[in-house]
C-alpha positions in Angstrom: -0.2 0.0 0.0 1.6 3.5 -0.9 2.0 5.9 1.8 -0.6 8.7 2.0 -0.9 12.1 3.7 -3.3 12.1 6.8 -6.8 12.9 6.1 -8.0 16.1 6.2 -4.7 17.7 5.4 -3.2 19.2 2.1 0.0 19.2 0.3 0.9 22.2 -1.6 2.5 22.1 -4.8 5.1 24.7 -6.0 2.6 26.6 -8.0 0.4 26.6 -4.8 2.9 27.7 -2.9 3.7 30.8 -5.2 0.0 31.8 -4.7 0.5 31.3 -0.8 3.5 33.5 -0.6 1.6 35.9 -2.7 -1.3 36.1 -0.4 1.0 36.1 2.4 3.3 38.7 1.1 0.6 41.2 0.2 -1.2 40.6 3.6 1.9 41.4 5.4 2.9 44.2 3.4 -0.6 45.8 4.3 -0.2 45.1 7.9 3.4 46.7 7.9 1.8 49.8 6.2 -0.8 49.9 8.7 1.6 49.9 11.8 1.3 46.5 12.7 4.3 44.1 14.1 4.5 40.5 13.1 4.5 37.9 15.9 4.2 34.0 15.9 2.8 31.9 18.7 3.6 28.2 19.2 1.6 25.2 17.5 1.1 23.6 21.1 -0.7 25.6 23.8 -2.2 24.4 27.2 -5.7 23.2 26.8 -6.9 25.3 29.8 -5.8 28.5 27.6 -9.3 27.6 25.7 -11.6 26.0 28.2 -12.0 29.6 29.9 -15.7 30.3 29.9 -16.5 32.4 27.0 -13.6 31.3 24.9 -14.5 28.5 22.9 -17.9 26.6 23.0 -18.2 22.8 23.9 -18.8 22.1 20.3 -15.3 23.6 19.2 -13.6 22.3 22.4 -14.7 18.8 21.3 -13.0 19.2 18.2 -9.6 19.8 19.4 -6.7 17.7 19.2 -5.5 17.0 22.7 -3.1 14.9 24.4 -1.0 14.7 27.6 2.3 16.4 27.5 4.0 14.1 30.1 6.8 15.5 32.2 7.9 13.5 35.0 5.3 12.5 37.5 2.8 15.1 36.4 1.7 16.3 32.9 -0.5 19.0 31.4 -2.8 18.7 28.7 -2.0 20.3 25.4 -3.8 21.0 22.3 -2.7 21.9 18.8 -3.9 25.5 18.2 -7.3 25.4 17.4 -7.7 29.3 17.0 -5.6 32.1 16.3 -6.6 35.0 18.5 -6.6 33.3 21.7 -2.6 32.7 21.7 -2.3 36.3 20.6 -4.2 37.4 23.7 -2.0 35.2 25.9 1.0 36.7 24.4 -0.2 40.0 25.2 -1.0 39.2 28.9 2.5 38.0 29.2 4.6 40.4 27.5 2.7 43.5 28.2 2.2 43.6 31.7 1.3 47.3 31.5 -1.7 48.8 29.4 -0.6 49.8 26.0 -1.8 49.9 22.4 -0.4 46.7 20.6 -1.1 46.3 16.8 -0.1 42.4 16.0 -0.6 40.4 12.9 0.1 36.7 12.1 0.6 33.9 9.9 -0.3 30.7 11.0 -1.6 27.0 10.7 -4.9 26.2 12.8 -6.1 22.5 13.7 -9.5 21.4 14.1 -10.9 17.6 14.2 -13.3 16.4 11.6 -14.7 12.9 11.6 -14.9 12.0 8.1 -11.4 13.4 7.1 -13.1 14.9 4.0 -13.1 18.5 5.4 -10.0 20.3 6.0 -8.3 19.5 9.8 -5.4 21.9 9.0 -5.6 25.5 7.4 -3.6 28.7 7.1 -4.9 32.0 8.6 -3.7 35.4 8.5 -4.9 37.5 11.1 -4.3 41.0 12.7 -5.5 42.0 16.4 -5.6 45.7 17.6 -5.4 45.4 21.3 -6.2 48.6 23.8 -8.6 51.1 21.8 -12.3 50.6 22.5 -13.4 52.9 19.7 -15.3 52.9 16.7 -12.5 54.0 14.7 -10.6 50.6 15.8 -13.6 48.5 14.6 -13.6 50.3 11.2 -9.8 49.9 10.7 -10.4 46.1 10.8 -12.7 46.1 8.0 -10.9 48.5 6.0 -7.7 46.8 6.5 -9.2 43.2 5.6 -10.8 45.0 2.4 -7.7 46.5 1.3 -5.8 42.9 1.2 -8.8 41.7 -1.0 -8.5 44.7 -3.4 -4.7 44.1 -3.4 -5.4 40.3 -4.3 -7.9 41.3 -7.2 -10.6 39.4 -5.4 -14.0 39.9 -6.9 -17.7 39.7 -5.8 -16.8 40.7 -2.3 -20.2 40.8 0.3 -19.6 42.6 3.8 -22.1 41.2 6.3 -22.2 42.7 9.7 -23.9 41.7 12.9 -23.4 42.4 16.9 -22.7 40.2 19.7 -23.8 42.6 22.2 -27.6 42.5 20.8 -27.7 38.8 21.4 -25.8 38.9 24.6 -27.8 41.5 25.9 -31.4 39.8 25.3 -29.9 36.4 26.5 -28.8 38.1 29.7 -32.2 39.9 30.1 -34.2 36.7 30.5 -32.2 35.4 33.5 -30.4 32.5 32.0 -27.4 31.4 33.7 -23.9 32.3 32.2 -23.5 28.5 31.2 -26.8 28.5 29.4 -26.3 31.9 27.6 -23.2 30.4 26.6 -24.6 27.6 24.7 -27.3 29.3 23.2 -25.1 32.1 21.8 -23.5 30.1 18.7 -26.7 28.6 17.9 -28.4 31.8 18.0 -26.1 33.5 15.8 -26.3 30.6 13.3 -29.8 31.4 12.9 -31.3 28.6 15.2 -34.3 30.2 16.5 -35.7 26.8 17.6 -32.7 26.8 20.2 -34.5 29.5 22.3 -38.0 27.7 22.4 -36.6 25.4 24.9 -35.3 28.4 27.1 -38.3 30.6 27.4 -41.1 31.3 25.1 -40.6 35.1 25.9 -36.8 34.9 24.6 -37.8 33.4 21.4 -40.5 35.9 21.0 -37.9 38.7 21.6 -35.0 37.2 19.5 -36.5 35.7 16.5 -37.7 38.9 14.8 -34.3 40.3 15.6 -32.7 37.3 13.6 -34.6 37.7 10.6 -33.8 41.8 10.2 -31.8 42.5 7.1 -30.6 46.3 6.0 -28.2 48.1 4.3 -27.4 51.6 6.1 -27.2 52.9 9.5 -30.9 54.6 9.1 -31.9 51.0 9.2 -30.2 50.4 12.7 -31.9 53.7 13.6 -35.2 52.5 12.8 -34.4 49.1 14.7 -33.5 51.1 17.7 -36.7 52.9 17.7 -38.7 49.7 17.7 -36.9 47.6 20.0 -35.6 50.2 22.2 -39.0 50.7 23.9 -39.5 47.3 24.7 -36.2 46.4 25.7 -34.2 49.5 26.9 -30.9 47.5 27.5 -30.5 47.3 23.8 -30.0 51.0 23.6 -26.0 51.0 24.2 -25.2 48.0 21.8 -27.6 49.6 18.9 -26.0 52.9 19.4 -22.6 51.3 18.9 -23.8 49.4 16.0 -25.4 52.8 14.6 -22.1 54.7 14.7 -20.2 51.7 13.2 -22.4 51.4 10.3 -22.7 55.3 9.8 -18.6 55.2 9.6 -18.6 52.7 6.7 -21.5 54.8 5.0 -19.3 58.0 5.2 -16.5 55.9 3.6 -18.5 54.4 0.9 -18.2 50.9 1.7 -21.3 48.5 1.0 -22.7 46.2 3.6 -25.5 43.9 4.6 -26.7 44.1 8.2 -27.4 40.4 9.1 -27.7 39.8 12.8 -27.5 35.7 12.2 -24.3 35.9 10.3 -21.8 35.7 13.1 -21.2 31.7 13.4 -18.0 30.7 15.1 -17.3 33.7 16.9 -17.8 32.5 20.5 -15.6 35.2 22.4 -16.8 38.3 20.5 -18.8 40.9 22.5 -19.5 43.8 19.8 -19.4 44.3 16.1 -19.0 41.1 14.1 -18.3 41.1 10.1 -17.9 38.4 7.6 -16.5 38.7 4.3 -17.7 36.5 1.3 -16.0 36.4 -2.1 -18.3 34.9 -4.9 -20.2 33.5 -1.7 -17.3 31.5 -0.1 -16.4 33.0 3.3 -12.9 34.4 3.3 -12.6 36.8 6.3 -14.1 37.8 9.4 -13.3 39.7 12.7 -15.0 41.7 15.7 -14.5 43.2 18.8 -13.2 40.7 21.7 -13.5 43.0 24.9 -14.1 40.5 27.5 -11.2 37.9 26.3 -8.2 39.2 27.8 -9.8 39.3 31.2 -11.2 36.1 30.9 -7.5 34.6 30.5 -6.5 36.5 33.3 -5.2 39.6 32.2 -6.6 43.2 32.7 -9.7 44.6 31.5 -8.5 45.3 27.9 -10.7 46.2 24.8 -9.7 44.5 21.7 -10.6 43.6 17.8 -9.3 41.7 15.0 -9.8 39.8 12.2 -8.6 36.7 10.0 -8.4 35.9 6.5 -8.7 32.3 5.1 -5.3 31.9 3.4 -6.2 28.7 2.2 -9.3 29.9 0.5 -8.0 33.2 -0.8 -4.7 31.4 -2.6 -7.7 29.4 -4.3 -9.3 32.1 -5.5 -6.0 33.8 -6.7 -5.3 33.5 -10.4 -2.1 31.8 -11.2 -0.5 34.7 -13.0 -0.9 36.8 -9.9 2.1 35.4 -8.1 4.8 37.2 -6.7 7.6 34.8 -7.6 7.9 34.4 -11.2 10.7 32.5 -12.7 10.1 33.3 -16.3 13.7 34.4 -16.9 15.5 31.7 -15.4 18.7 30.7 -16.4 20.4 27.4 -16.3 24.2 27.4 -16.7 25.6 24.5 -18.5 29.1 23.4 -17.5 32.0 21.0 -18.6 32.1 17.8 -16.3 35.4 18.7 -14.4 36.0 20.3 -11.3 37.3 23.9 -12.8 34.2 24.5 -15.1 32.1 23.5 -12.3 33.5 26.2 -10.0 33.2 28.4 -12.6 29.4 27.6 -13.2 28.7 28.3 -9.6 30.7 31.5 -9.7 28.4 32.9 -12.7 25.2 31.3 -10.6 26.2 33.8 -7.9 26.6 36.8 -10.1 23.3 35.9 -12.0 21.6 35.9 -8.4 23.2 39.1 -7.3 21.9 40.8 -10.6 18.1 39.6 -9.7 18.1 36.7 -12.2 16.7 33.3 -11.2 19.5 30.9 -11.9 21.1 27.3 -11.5 23.7 25.0 -12.7 22.7 22.1 -14.9 22.9 19.0 -12.9 21.3 16.3 -15.4 20.1 15.6 -18.6 16.6 16.6 -18.4 15.8 20.2 -18.7 13.4 21.6 -16.3 10.2 23.3 -17.2 10.2 27.1 -17.2 13.7 27.6 -18.4 14.1 30.7 -20.6 17.8 30.9 -21.1 20.7 28.4 -21.5 24.3 29.7 -20.7 26.8 27.3 -22.0 30.6 27.7 -21.0 32.9 27.2 -24.0 36.4 25.6 -24.3 37.2 27.1 -27.6 35.7 30.1 -29.7 33.3 32.6 -27.7 33.6 32.3 -23.8 29.9 32.0 -23.4 27.0 31.6 -25.5 23.2 32.5 -24.1 20.6 30.7 -25.6 17.1 31.3 -25.8 15.1 28.1 -25.3 12.0 29.4 -26.7 12.9 31.4 -29.9 16.0 29.5 -30.7 18.1 32.7 -30.8 21.6 32.7 -29.2 24.0 35.5 -28.2 27.7 35.3 -27.8 29.7 36.7 -24.9 33.3 37.3 -23.8 32.6 38.0 -20.0 29.8 37.5 -17.6 29.5 41.2 -17.6 28.6 40.9 -21.1 26.2 38.2 -20.2 24.5 40.3 -17.6 24.0 42.8 -20.2 22.5 40.7 -22.8 20.2 39.6 -20.3 19.2 43.2 -19.2 18.7 44.0 -22.7 16.8 41.3 -23.5 14.3 41.8 -20.5 14.1 45.4 -21.3 12.8 44.2 -24.7 
């Protein structure tokens, strides 16, 4: 039986890796220009980091890869990282004991068990976290950055959907449910499962079900919602005002969106505005505000917001030609089979690299795909012959400098 990769995992071919690096590079460049700094957290984290109330739901905890990290007579249960934001919050608590604004970004892999193995068990994520500010400007920055990256990638048919975790949490708290019960219902409610509320209280189902069906495309819609719901549930006034300010800012920036309260699935620890971005109907990004997370993990009461992009999904949506690393001008240096000629060939390759070319020494009889030029070192006649493998043209040169000049001239043409 031939060896196989693990179910739910994916090999990336050279072409796919080129698209991977293209997406990663554009994301990194955007983050750096917005003033964010890159960090990287461990693949292994302690399980208790994700079991704090309000971090991951029981459903997601049931899908983590967990095992005992044995250490002498005792051990601690660890997991393969199931989330990108929670480790960043842990990093902030450990490294920044005094309150300060942190703009951090990361590129990392995420793990989640899936029974059939037909769905992904490992995927890659690009994320940015803005820790410290609790302002509408910070929330809007997350959306603007995410859309900026998608625009640079040339992603088309983009849809932005907005929700607000505070609206649902406020209603769940109003009806006297225990924190545990609220936590269990929250994820199901944001998934549009109104039936989950029926078993709680009929009054709760009556209050929340109409909210889940509301959809709009302007801050004016939220003002109308506030007028309708604020009379019956005054506790909704604060989250609705926050949501309205956020939407009004997007209006002023000319950013189109749809308000869909039931569109926030999977954001268990979020407390405020939530957004999801779809491209051609495929979810590719999401984020929002999570003001309680750092406090839940034992840190100071610190507001925060962030977003993540699905790197795997974006690289699949990126055209083959839109790669940052192209080897269209690759040069293969052909040497004679002796030590002196090979020494010279490797020296020439180094000079070509310094000049910005993709170059390699020919190491076998088969020619690799994508070779544009073949540089032959001659024992008699001209010192070098540069051949265009596609056009069957050739050029003679006496020095490496002349070879570089020829390549520069051909590239300009």
